N, C-alpha and C positions, 0 to 999 in steps of 0.2 A: 351230966342230963339234962341240965337244962335249956343247953344249945341243941339238943336231938331235933334233926325236923320229922323225924316219922313220931314225937312225940312232943309236942310244940307248948304243951301246960306243963312239961316239966314233972310231972307225975310219974312213977313204976310204971314199965312197960308192960302189957299184959301179954304173957304168952298165948303165940299164936295159935295153940290148941285153945286156951279159953275165951279168945276171940273170938272163933268159931261156933263155940258154943255158947257164944250171947247171941250170937244171931241166929243158930238153928233153935234156941227155945226161945227167944222172944218174949214180949213181955203183954202183961192184960192192957187192953186199951185206955187210957184215963178216962174216955167218955162210955165205955161200955159196950165197946163196937167189936169182941170180941179180942183175939190174940193177937197182937201187933209182930211182927216179925222187924228186927232192928235193921236200921239201913245204915252207910256209911254216912248220909248225909246227917242223922241225929245229931252228930257232936259240932258239925258246921253248921247248922240251924241255930243251935243254944249261942255259939261263939258269935255270931253274926246277928242275935238278940243282944246279946250283952253289947255289943259296941254301935249298932243301929239304931235311928227309931222304930224302922220298920223293915220288914223282909217280905220280899216278891219269890215265893216259890213256883218256877214255871216248869211246865213239863207237859208232856202229852196226855190225854184223857187216858185215866185209868193206869198210870204211873204210880200212884200212892201217898199223891200230894196231902190229900187231907187227910189220910191217916198220919203222916209223916209228921203236918203241924198239928193236930191234936195231941201229941205227944208232949208240945210244949203252951199250947193254949190254956189259958184259964176262961174263955167264954169262946163261944161261934155265932156264925150268923150265916146259913148255907139259902147263897143266892138263885144256885140253880135250882134249887130243890122246895123252896119254899117262898111261894104265892105274898104271901103276905109280908114278906120283908121286901119283895120288890115292891109292892105298893105303898108300903112305907117312904123308900127311896123316892118313889113320886113325887111325893109330898117334901120330902127332906131327907138326902142323902145322910146327912150328917145324922140322923136315928140310928143309921147302922154302925155307925162309931161307938155305940155306947153300949158299956159293959167292962166286966173286969178284964184285965192286959195281962197279959199279950190277947188282944181279941181277933180271933182268925174269922177273916172275911173271904168263903170259899167260892172262887171262880167269882173274881170281882167284876171282870171283863162283861158280863151280864147287865153291869149295872155300869158304866166308864165312868159315869160323874163319880164315882167312891173315890178314884185316884187323888184328885184335885183335893177332896175333903180331907184324904189322910194326912195330905203335904204339909196343908193348913194346921190340922188339928196339930199333928207334931213338933209345930213349930210353937205353939201354944203352950205344947207342956215339958214339964222337967224330966230328967231320966231318961232311959233308952227302952227297946223293946214294947214299944206298943201294940205293934199291931203285926198281923202272918195274913198277907194276903197270897192268893193260891190263884193261879188260873192256867188253862190248857189252852189258849187261843189269844194270839196277839189283835188287839182291835186295828181293824184296817187303817185307823187312822194314826194307829199308834200313841196316844196321848200320852203313852210312858215317855216319850222323846221329852216332855216336857220337864223340866229338871224336876230330878229325885235326887239328886247328888247331895251327901250328907246328909238324905233323909232316908232314902228306899234304896236297900242292897239287895240285889238277884243271887238266888240260889237257885242252879238246875238241877233237878230232878230227873234222871233215866229209869228207866226198867230198873229190875233188879240184876246184881252182878251174879257170879256164882258163889262169892263167899257168903250174899246176903241169902242164896236161893241153901246153902247149907252144903254146895257140891267143891266146894274148894277149903281147904286147909288153912288159906292163908300164911304160910309158913314164909312164902317169898315176896315181904313189901316192898312196893312201890317207892316208899317214901325211903326206906332205909337205902336201897341199890341208888335215888339221889341224892343219897348222903354220901357216898362212894362206899357204902358196907358191901361185901363180896356176897353171892349168893350162896343161901346154905343148900346143903346136901340133903336131898328129900327124895321122895317117892311118892307120886300119886296116879293111880292107876283109874282112870275113865275108859272105859273101853268105848271103840268108833261108835258101836252102837247107842251106846249112852250121848255120845257129844251130839251124833247125828237128831237124837231125842231134845237135846236141850236147845240146840237150834231152833227145832221146829216147833217145839212148847213155847221158848222166851222165857225174859222174866217179870212176866205180869204176875205183879201180888196179885189179883184177883183168882189166880188158879189155884193157889193155894188153900187151904183149908182154912176158914171164916173162924174154926173154934178149935182147940184141942181132942173133940171130939168128930169131925167132920174129917175128913178122907181131902185130898187135894182131887181136882178133876184129873180124868183119864187123858194122858197122852193124845187119844182122839180128841175127846169132847174139846182140850185146851186149844187143838191145831183148830179143831171146828168153831170156837169163841174167836181164833183170832181171824179168822174169815169174815166171820159178822163183822167182827171190828172194822176191817177194811171195807165191808160193804157198807157202813154206814157213812163211813169218810170220803167214798163217793158218790153215796146218795144224798147226804144230809148235811152232814160236818163242814166240806169244803164250798157250799152252795151258801154256808153263813157264817162264815170266816168271813166274806169282801161282799156280800150280797152278788154276787158274780152267777150269773146262771151258767150250770155246766152243762153236758151230756156226761150222763153216769157212766156209762160203757166206752166213753172217749178216755175220762177218766180211769176207768181199772182197764184200760191196755194202757194207758200211760203208767200206773203201779207195776202193772207186769213191766212193761221195760226197765225200770228201776230195778226190778225184780230181777232179771237179768242179766244186767249189769250194776250188781252189788259189786260192791269193794273194787270199782275200777273207777277210771279217770273219765270216763264216757262224756261228752259233751251234750250240750242238748239239741245239737243239731243229731247226732246221734239217736239219742232217744226218741225225739219226734221220728226218725226215717225209722227205727226200730217197730213202729205199732203194727207194719203187717201189709205192704205193700203203696201203691201210689194214690190210690182211694181211703186209705186209713192215713195217711199221713197229717201233720199239722205243722202251722208254720211254728216260726221262732219263737214271734209272740205269744201263741195261744201255750207252747210248750214252758215258755216261763211265768206266765200266768199261772197253771198249773203249779210250778215248782214252788213259787212264791208261795200260793194257799197252803202247800204241802209243808213249808217250814213255818209259816205263821200258827200251822195245829200241830208244830213239833214231832210230827211222826218222820220227818229225814232229816237228818246231820251230816252236813257234808264234812270230811275230812281237811283241812287245808291243805296247803304246800308248807314245807319248812323252809327257811331261805335264810343258811348259815353263809358268811363269810370261806370263802375255797380259796385253798392252793390256787388246786389248778384255774383251766381255761375255760373248765365245764360250761354250762349256759342250762341254769336252773330252767324247772316245766311247774309253771306256775297255775295248773288247772287240777282243782280238787278232786279227793275220792268221793265217790257216791255212796253213801248209806242209810239203811231205813235206821231208826233209833232204836231197832232190835232186829236182829234176822230174822225172827220170824215171822216178821211182818212180808219180807222178802220171797219166804214160802207159802205165805198165805195168798201173797199176789196171783202167784201161778200155781194154784190149787196143791200144791206140793205135800210129801208126808216124806217121813225116815227112809221109805224106800226108793223114790225118787232120786233118793241124794246118792246112793250107792250105784247107781246105773248113770251119774254125772259125775264123777269125783274132781272134776276140773271145777264145776261150781260148788258142788260139797267145801271144798279148799276157801274158796270167796269168801263162801257162808261165813266157815270157821274162823276166818280173818275177822270180819265184822263181827263175830260173838266177841275177840278179844278185843277189838277196839271198843265195846262199848262197854267191857270192863277194866278197861286203862283210863276210857272215859272218868268214869266212876272213882277209882283209885286216886287216878292224876286230879282231878277238882279238888280231894280231899288234902294234897299234897300242894296245892296251890300252883298246880303244873297245867299246860296242855297238850294235847296231842295231834302230833301232826304226820305226814307222810315224807317221803323224799324221791324226786326223780328230777334227773338230769336226761339231756341231750345225747347222753353218749349209750342213754339206755341204761344206767344205774338207778335203781331204786332200792328204796327201805319202807316197809311194811310201815312202821310206826317210830315215829320220834317225839319222845316224853319232855318235854323241855319247862324247865322252873328257871331259867337263867342262865347267866354265863355261868360254866363249872357244872350244872346241875342239869343235864342233861344227857339222856339215855335213847338208844337206840334198837330195836328189834325189829325182827325178821320172825315171821309166822307163818309155822309150817306145819299141817296137820298131821303129816306124816315124820317119823325120826327117820327116813332114808335120806332127807334132804337136807339135812343139818350142814355137812362138809361143805355145801353149794353158799348156803343162809350164810355160814360163817364167813366164807372167802369175800362176798358181798359185804356184809360189816366192816371187813377189816379194810375193803379196797375204799368204801366211803368214810371211813373214820379218817384215813391218809389226806382226804381230801379237804376236809375242815380245819380250816385256818385257826387253830387252838388258841394263838396270841389273841383272838379279840374272842373266842366263845366258850374256850377255855377247853379242858379235857374232857372227852364225855364220862360219865358217871359209872356209865356202864352201857356195855353192848351182851345183847343177848338175844336166843332164836326160844321162842314160844314155841311149844309144840304141845300135840293132843294131849298124850299119859307118858310114863315111865320115870325113868329117873332124872332128878333135877341137877345138876354139878356145873363145877366151873371148868373148862378145859383149860391144857396149858398156853395158851393163845391168849387167855383171857375172858374168851365170852362166855356167857353163860347159858346152859342149856336149863329153859325154867316151863314143866308141865302147867298147863293153863290150870288145872287141879290143884297149885300150891299158890297160885297168884293169888295176892291182895294187897290190902292199902296201908 
C-alpha cells in the first residue's frame, strides 16, 4: 500500500463514492465565510506546506484561491480588499508578515515588495509552512524570478473539475491508470444537454451557493456572470497587468478568435487574421502582447506538445493547442449559450475536449503529471497525453459521441506503435474519454471512460 501512487501517504484508500460525497458536501470555512467545497488541491496544499517554507497559490481570478488557502491558514491579510494593509505596506512591507502561521497573504502582487520580504523571513525562521501567498496575476517584471527555490513552491489552481462540482463519481482514477491499474467497468449518464450546460457554466466556485441554504446561480445567470467576467478582463484587468493601454474592443475580438479556435493548434497569425477582415487585423507583435497579458492573468493555458522518442521517421509538430483555463470562457467570448452548441456540433466537440483537458490537468497535477497533446507530420493526432515519467504515461482520445470510439481506438493504437517504448516505457493506459454511457476495457486493451466517472 505504501507504494501506491494513487495513495502516496500510504493510508487506506477512500472508496470512490466516499470521495465524491466528500467533495459534494464540503466543509464549513474555518474563517466563517460559508460552506467550502472540497478541492483536489486541498491535500496538495497541505503537503507543500509540510515540506516548503511558503506556498504560492496561483490561478485566475474567481477560481477559489482564497477559499482554498483559508482551509490551511491560521491568520490572513487581504491586500486587494484592505486599504489599511496597503498603507501599512508603504511604511514597512514586513508588517504584513506578522501573525500566526501559516499566514495567508492574499493577492500578494498588489504589494510586490512582499515577495522579497517573505523570502528573507523564511530564511530567518525555523520549520516549514510559514506563509501562503495567493495571486491572480503575474507582475510585469515577474519578480518571482528572483530565486524562491528552496523557499517558495508554486501550486496552480484551476476552476473546478466535474469531480469537485459533484458531477463525476470519480470511479476511474487517473492516478491508478498511471500506476497501470485497469479501468473499472462503470456507468455514468450525463445527457448531451447536461454536458452543454456544464461547458457553458464552467467550474467557477462563485456560481455555487455560498451556504447550504442558498441555491446556486441558474445556468442563465451563471453564463451572464461569465460574460461580465470577460468584460472586466478586456476593459480593466488586461490594462492593469502590465500597464499597457489596449483597445477593449480589439481585445474582445481577440478573445472571440481564441473562442472560435479553442482546442486547436491555431497560430498567432491565424488568431490575428481571424479578427474579421483587413481593417481589423492586428500584427504579430500586438497579438503576442495580448496573449502574454492573458497568460499573466492565467485565463488562457496552452496545451504543449508531447515529444516522445519515436520508432518511426515521423516528424513531431511543435505547436501548442489553444485553451482557455475553462471552456466557459470560450463560450462567453462568443456570447453563446447551450442552444448554440447544438447548432455547431464541431465546435461543441472542441469545447468538450477543452472541458476534459481542464479536468485532466486538475487530476494530473495531483499525481505529479502534466498534460500534453501529440501531433506529427503524417496527420496522426492524440488529444491528450498525461506524462508522469517513463512508464507512467497515458494517452487519451476525447470524443463527445460514442459513435467515434472505434476510429479513436485505431489512432491510439497506431500512436502507441510509433513510440519508442525502450526509452519512454510502455503506456500505462490508453483510453477514449466519452460524454456518457458505459465504461469498460476493450479486448485490445483500450479503455472507454465516460467523463462523468473520471477522477483523481
